[in-house]
C-alpha positions in Angstrom: 107.7 96.3 87.7 111.0 97.5 86.3 111.2 101.2 87.3 108.4 101.1 89.8 109.8 98.9 92.5 113.5 99.2 93.0 115.3 97.6 95.1 114.8 97.3 98.8 116.3 95.4 101.5 114.0 92.7 103.0 114.0 93.7 106.6 112.6 91.8 109.4 109.0 91.4 110.6 106.5 90.8 113.2 107.4 89.7 116.6 106.0 87.5 119.3 106.6 89.1 122.7 109.3 87.2 124.5 108.2 85.5 127.6 111.2 86.7 129.6 110.3 90.4 129.2 108.1 92.3 131.6 104.5 92.3 130.5 103.3 95.4 132.4 99.8 96.4 133.3 97.3 97.4 130.6 97.9 101.0 129.6 101.2 101.4 131.4 104.8 101.7 130.2 106.8 98.5 130.2 109.3 98.9 131.8 110.5 102.3 133.2 113.7 104.2 133.5 116.9 103.2 131.8 115.6 99.7 131.1 112.9 101.2 128.7 115.5 101.9 126.0 116.8 98.3 126.1 113.3 96.9 126.2 112.1 98.9 123.2 115.3 98.2 121.3 114.8 94.5 121.8 111.2 94.7 120.6 112.1 96.8 117.5 114.9 94.4 116.7 112.7 91.4 117.0 110.0 93.1 114.8 112.6 93.8 112.2 114.0 90.3 112.2 110.6 88.7 111.6 108.8 91.1 109.3 109.9 89.3 106.2 108.4 86.0 107.4 105.1 87.7 108.3 104.7 89.4 104.9 105.7 86.2 103.1 102.8 84.3 104.5 100.0 83.6 102.1 97.2 84.5 104.5 94.6 87.1 103.3 96.0 90.5 104.1 94.7 94.0 103.5 96.4 97.3 104.5 96.1 101.0 103.8 99.0 103.5 103.8 98.2 107.2 103.9 101.2 109.2 102.8 101.6 113.0 103.0 104.8 114.9 102.4 105.4 118.6 102.1 108.5 120.6 101.3 107.8 124.3 101.5 104.7 124.8 99.3 105.0 121.5 97.3 102.9 118.6 98.5 102.4 114.9 97.9 99.3 113.3 99.3 98.1 109.9 98.3 96.7 106.6 99.7 98.0 103.1 98.9 95.6 100.2 99.5 97.1 96.7 99.3 95.1 93.5 99.0 96.4 89.9 99.0 94.1 86.9 98.7 94.7 83.2 98.0 97.5 80.7 97.9 99.4 81.5 95.8 98.1 85.0 96.3 96.4 87.4 93.8 97.6 90.9 94.7 96.1 94.3 94.1 97.7 97.7 94.8 95.7 100.9 94.5 97.7 104.1 94.4 95.2 107.0 94.6 95.9 110.7 95.0 94.0 112.5 97.8 94.1 115.8 95.9 93.0 114.8 92.4 90.4 112.1 91.8 91.7 111.5 88.3 95.2 110.7 89.5 95.3 107.0 90.2 96.9 103.7 89.2 95.8 100.2 90.2 98.2 97.3 89.8 96.7 93.8 89.7 98.5 90.5 89.5 96.2 87.5 89.3 97.6 84.3 91.0 99.7 82.3 88.6 99.6 84.9 85.8 102.7 85.7 83.8 101.6 89.3 83.4 100.7 92.2 85.8 98.0 94.6 84.8 97.9 98.4 85.5 94.6 100.3 85.4 95.3 103.9 84.4 93.3 106.8 85.8 92.4 109.8 83.5 95.6 111.6 84.5 97.6 108.8 82.8 95.3 108.2 79.8 98.0 109.5 77.4 100.2 106.5 78.2 98.1 104.0 76.3 95.0 103.8 74.1 93.2 101.4 76.5 92.3 101.7 80.2 94.6 98.8 81.1 98.2 98.0 80.4 99.9 94.7 80.9 103.6 93.8 81.3 105.6 90.7 82.0 105.5 89.7 85.7 109.0 89.4 86.9 108.7 89.7 90.7 107.8 86.0 91.5 111.3 85.1 92.8 111.8 88.3 94.8 111.0 88.8 98.5 107.8 90.4 99.7 109.3 93.8 100.2 109.7 94.0 96.4 106.0 94.2 96.0 104.5 97.7 95.9 102.0 96.8 98.7 104.8 96.2 101.2 107.7 98.3 99.8 107.0 101.4 101.9 106.3 99.6 105.2 109.5 97.7 104.7 111.3 101.0 104.2 109.7 102.5 107.3 110.8 99.6 109.5 114.2 99.8 107.8 114.5 103.4 108.9 114.0 102.4 112.5 116.6 99.6 112.0 119.1 102.1 110.7 118.5 104.4 113.7 118.9 101.6 116.1 122.3 100.7 114.6 123.4 104.3 115.1 122.6 103.9 118.8 119.4 105.9 119.1 115.7 105.7 118.2 114.2 103.5 121.0 112.1 105.6 123.4 109.1 103.9 125.1 107.0 100.8 125.2 103.4 100.7 126.5 101.0 97.8 127.1 97.5 98.6 126.0 94.2 97.4 127.4 93.5 95.0 124.6 96.9 93.3 125.1 98.6 95.0 122.2 101.9 96.9 122.6 102.8 100.3 121.3 106.5 101.1 120.7 107.5 104.7 120.2 110.8 106.0 118.9 112.6 109.0 117.3 114.4 108.7 114.0 116.1 111.5 112.1 115.1 112.9 108.7 118.5 111.7 107.6 117.5 108.1 108.3 114.1 108.7 106.6 115.9 110.0 103.4 118.6 107.3 103.4 115.9 104.6 103.4 113.9 106.4 100.7 110.6 106.1 102.5 109.6 108.9 100.3 111.6 109.5 97.2 112.4 113.3 96.9 113.3 114.8 93.6 116.8 116.4 93.3 115.5 120.0 93.6 113.8 119.1 96.9 116.9 117.4 98.3 118.9 120.5 97.6 116.7 122.5 100.0 117.2 120.1 102.9 120.2 121.2 104.8 122.3 119.1 107.2 120.7 120.9 110.1 117.3 119.8 108.8 118.5 116.2 108.2 119.2 116.0 111.9 115.6 116.9 112.7 113.4 114.3 114.5 110.5 112.2 113.1 108.4 110.6 115.7 107.7 106.9 115.1 105.0 104.7 116.5 104.7 100.9 116.0 101.7 99.0 117.2 101.8 95.2 117.7 98.7 93.2 118.2 98.3 90.8 121.2 100.0 88.1 119.2 102.9 90.3 118.4 102.1 91.0 114.8 102.6 94.3 113.1 99.3 96.2 113.2 100.3 99.8 112.4 103.3 102.0 111.9 103.2 105.8 111.8 105.9 108.5 111.2 105.2 112.2 111.7 107.4 115.2 111.8 107.6 118.9 111.0 111.1 120.2 110.5 111.9 123.9 110.0 115.3 125.4 109.5 117.3 127.6 107.2 114.2 129.1 105.5 112.7 125.7 104.5 110.1 123.3 105.9 109.7 119.6 105.6 106.5 117.9 106.8 106.1 114.1 107.0 103.0 112.1 107.9 103.1 108.4 107.0 100.6 106.0 108.4 100.4 102.3 107.5 97.7 100.2 109.0 96.6 96.5 108.7 92.9 96.1 108.1 90.4 93.2 108.4 91.3 90.3 106.1 90.0 90.7 102.6 88.1 88.2 100.4 88.1 87.6 96.6 85.4 90.3 96.4 88.1 92.9 97.1 89.8 92.0 93.8 88.9 93.1 90.3 88.1 90.8 87.4 90.9 90.1 85.0 90.4 92.7 82.2 89.3 91.5 78.7 92.0 91.5 76.0 90.4 94.4 74.1 90.8 96.7 77.1 94.5 95.9 77.5 97.6 97.3 75.8 100.3 94.7 76.1 103.9 95.7 76.8 106.0 92.8 75.7 109.6 94.1 75.6 111.8 95.7 78.2 112.2 98.7 75.9 108.4 99.2 75.9 108.2 98.8 79.7 111.0 101.2 80.3 109.4 103.8 78.0 106.1 103.4 79.7 107.5 104.1 83.1 109.7 106.9 81.8 106.6 108.7 80.5 104.7 107.9 83.7 107.5 109.5 85.7 107.2 112.7 83.6 103.6 112.9 84.6 104.1 112.2 88.3 107.1 114.6 88.6 105.2 117.5 87.0 102.7 117.5 89.9 102.9 119.3 93.3 
C-alpha cells in the first residue's frame, strides 16, 4: 500500500435530508431561483460531512467506478470494482483496463490478515515469478479513504468541497420519482487537478494552461431516498490553446455483495512475498514504469 494509495483527506459522507428543507414534488427542482444555490450547497456540505461515517460502516458494499481521461491523443480508460464483505471486512479491489484485457491488477485483503495480496495480470507478469504478490498490510489504522476502493470517490467529493469553499459549484437539486435526490454542480478543472482525482504525469500537466484549468466539469451526485450516496459523475471536455482535456468519471454503488464475490486466499506456492519496505518500494517503482509507458 505504500506508493499505491497516498494520502488523501477523509472528507465527509452521506447525508440524510434535513426535515427543515423543502421536499419538492417528484421529478421537480427543489427549490427554485436564488434559493437553489443555498439548498444545493447545504446538501453538498452535509454529504461531505458524513461521507467518512458512511464508508467506515462494515455493511456489505460493492461499487464500480468507470474512469476515462484523455489529453490530446493520450487516453486512460479503466474500471475499478470494489467489494467489501464481513465485519471486520474482507476487501477486494479490481483495477482493469478497458483497452487491454491483459492489463489488470486485483488487490485482496482477507479480514484479519496481516498481508494484502495482489493478483498480477499478464501486463505485469515481469514483476514477480508468481501470479500473486503479498506485502505487509499497513492500512488498518487509516480512514476509509485510504483504501483504493474509496480513494477516488473521496477525491471526487473533495473536489466539490473545494469548489464550494471558493464560493461556486452548487447549481441545482431535483427530487426524483423514487424519492432520491439528484444534485448538480460545476467545478473547475483546476479543482479536479488540485484534488488529484486523476493523477496526470508532468508532461500532461505542462500542456494544461491556466485558461484550460478554469474550464468547467459538470458534476452530478445522486442520493438514495435515505440520503446515502448512490452515484457521483464528473464529465467535461475542455479545449483551449491547441490542446484538449476530456474527463468522464462515474462512480456507482451496486447491490450489496456476498462472500461469493471474493476470491479464495491464494496458496503459498502462488505467492511472492514482499517482506521489507525496500522490496515493496521497488515493486511499485517497477509497476509505475509499466503503467506510465501506456497511453
